[in-house]
N, C-alpha and C positions, 0 to 999 in steps of 0.2 A: 694674319687672320682676316678676312674682311669684315666688318661693321657689318652686320645683319639690317637689311631694310626696317624703316619705321615712318610713321605718318611727321610730316614736317609740324611742327607746334601751333604754325598758325591755323593750317589744315583744322588739326586735330581739337583746337578750339572752337573754330567755327561748325564743325560736325556736331560736338556738345553740344551747343548753342543751338543745333537744329534738332538734335534730339529733344531737347527742354521742348523746342519748340513742338515739336511733335505730340510730346506726352500732353503739354497744357492742352492744345487743341482736342485729342481723344477723349481726356475726361472731361471738358467743357461738354464734348459731344455725347458721354456718357450719362454725365447726371444734368445736363440742360435739355441738349437737343431731342436727344430720344424722349424725354417725358413732355417735352412740348408737342412732339411729333402724335406721340398716344394721343394727347388732347385734343389738338387742330383734326386731326383724322375724326376722332369722336363727335367731334362738333359738326362734319362734314357728312358723315351720315348720318348722324340725328336730324341733320336739317332736309335731307332727302324723303321726308314725311311732307314734307312743305311744296304743293304743289307748284310754287317759282322755281325750286330746285332743278337744276338741269338733268339729274337722275330720279326724279319723280317717277312713277309709274303711269301714270298717267302721261306721259311722252312714248308708252312703249310703242304704240301703232297709230301715231298721229303726225312722225316727223317723214315717213317712208314714201318718196314721191317714182312709182310707178311709170309715169309717164315717160315712151320711147317719144324723144324729142328728134324732129328733122335736122339732119346736117347744118352747119351755119354755109351760108352762101360764100363763094368766094370774094365778094365786096369785104364782107365783114371780115373773113379771114386775114383780108388784109389791112382793115382799118384796126384789128386786133394786135396785129405783128407789130405795126407803125408807132400803137400806142405803148406796145412793152417794148419796144427801142429807145422810146423817147425816156424811160425809166434811168433813175440814176445808178447806173452799173448792176442793177437787178435782171435776171434774165431769166424768168422763170419757164419750165417745161412748155416746149410747146408742140402741139402734136398734127402731123402732115395727116390728114384726111384722105386727100388726092386718090391715095391708093387703095385705101381703107376697103376691104370687101364690105362691110357693112358700118358705113359711117354715121348711122343715128347713134344719138347720144343718150345716155341716162345718168340724172344728176348723183353725184355722189350727196350721202347724207350728211350734212351739216350739222345737225343737233349731236348728232351719235360722233360725231369728229371732235364737237367741242368735249364731251365726256372721254374721250379717247386721249384728249391732250392733256386734262389735267391728272388723270393716271398715269400718263408716261411721264410728268414732269414729276409726281412721287417716286413712280420706278427708279428715275435717274438719283434723285436725290437720297435713296436709301442704298443705291450705288456706291456712289461717292463719299457718304457717309460711314458705309461697312468697310473701304478703304482705307478710311484714315483710322480707322479701330483696328483695323487688323495691323496696319505698320507699328502702331503703337505697341500693341502685345508683341510683335514678333522681335521689337528691339529690347523687349524687355527681357525677354527669353535668356537666360544665363548659360555660361560655356557649359558645354556636351562632357559629362565626366559621370563615375559610376556613384549610385545612392541619392537618396534626398529629392528624388525625380517627381513626388507627389505633387508637387508645386506645375512643374513645366507640364504632365499632364493635362492638371487642370486648364493651363493655357491653351495648349491644342484643342481641348474639346471645346473651347470656345473660341477661336480661331477658326473650328470646323462647322461651329453654329454662325458664326460671320459669312463664310464662306456659303452655306445653304441661303443662307437671306438674301446672298447677293447673285446666287445663280437664280433665286426667286424673282429676284428685281429685272434680271435679263429677262428670264422666261415672261413676265406680266408686262415688261415693254414691247417687248415683240409679238404681240396679241394684235396689235394693229396692224403691222406689216400681213401677219393672215388673214385678220379680219378684209382687207383689201383684197387680196388674192382671191380668197373666197367669194368675196360679195362681186367682183369683177365676173366670175365665172357663172353666177347664177345669171348677170347684167345680161353678161355675151349671148345668156340663152334669151334672155326676155327680147334682144333686140331681133335675133334670130327666128322665134315664135312669139309673136307680141299680141298673139290671136290666143294663147296654153294659160288660162289666168292661174295655174296655179306654180306659174314661174313669178307670178304677180306677189300671190299671197307667199313663196316660199322669202320672195325678198325682204315683206315684212316681217316675217316670223326672224328673220337673220339680222335685222338692225334691231328688233325688240332683243334679241337675244345679247346682243354685243351691248347693247343699251344695261339691262340688267347686269353682263357683267363685269361692268364699268364699274359698276357701287359694290358686286361682291368684291374684286380686287383692292377698291381701298379698303373694305374689311379685311382682306388678307395683309395688306400691305399693315395695320395699323397692328395685327396680331403680332406679326415679326417683329415690328418694332417693341410689342411686351414681352414679347419672349427674351430678345435679347436683353433689353433692359431688365430682367428680372433675374437672367442667369449671370450678367457683369454685374451687376450690383451684389449679389450674394456672394461671389466668387472674387469679391476687389482685390481683398487684401493679399490674395493668392497672384492674382495677376500682378499687384505692383512688384510684391517678392513673394517669386517662388520657390527658391530656397531657405524662408521664413518660418515662421512655427508651422510643423505639418497636423495638430491636434484638430484643427476643423476640415473636415473632406467638402470635396465636391456635392454643393443642395443636390 
């Protein structure tokens, strides 16, 4: 009779060490990183009341340049390309304006871009942290069998909450791309019809909304961390040992 396949002892030992590392990392995230993130984001949100903050409302209508600039001359384009070639392996995106129907320029709003980059970093942190906690909970799930599955149901509910949080992070991160697409459409209208003031006003309003929403996204991310921390802390015993004492339910 052939011997049933099994994992080699050395591989099993390394996998066990990896699982312990995953658990240690995840619990550190749950009990240290999540609370720290809540406090850090709360400080950033409170600091937005200061005029020096990137997210302060005084910047809403002051950072948009609605000027339609003439296209760069061919000489300027050659100089720019030559300087780009001198960079150490860095090749920024180059736009050839020779065949452009409307080669005039409208500059991006660097202030809004700076604010959105901060939000994007927070979104990426949220996604990465949720991934690590999800892996830990998935690895603590017991073998599938009849009875005593209440703890497993709690684990599944927490996993669902982590998945929803990740999806929120993905969606908030994608806001930057959507913003540039929508702003580009307004700018294209402004280039074609610079005599229509409403397009310039629309561009200002668009940027003001994006700066306002960037701050609001920080609030949303802080709230996500708060909910995750509360749910996981209240059910930590069931997450660690799902087939343990079932007297305590899901909060």
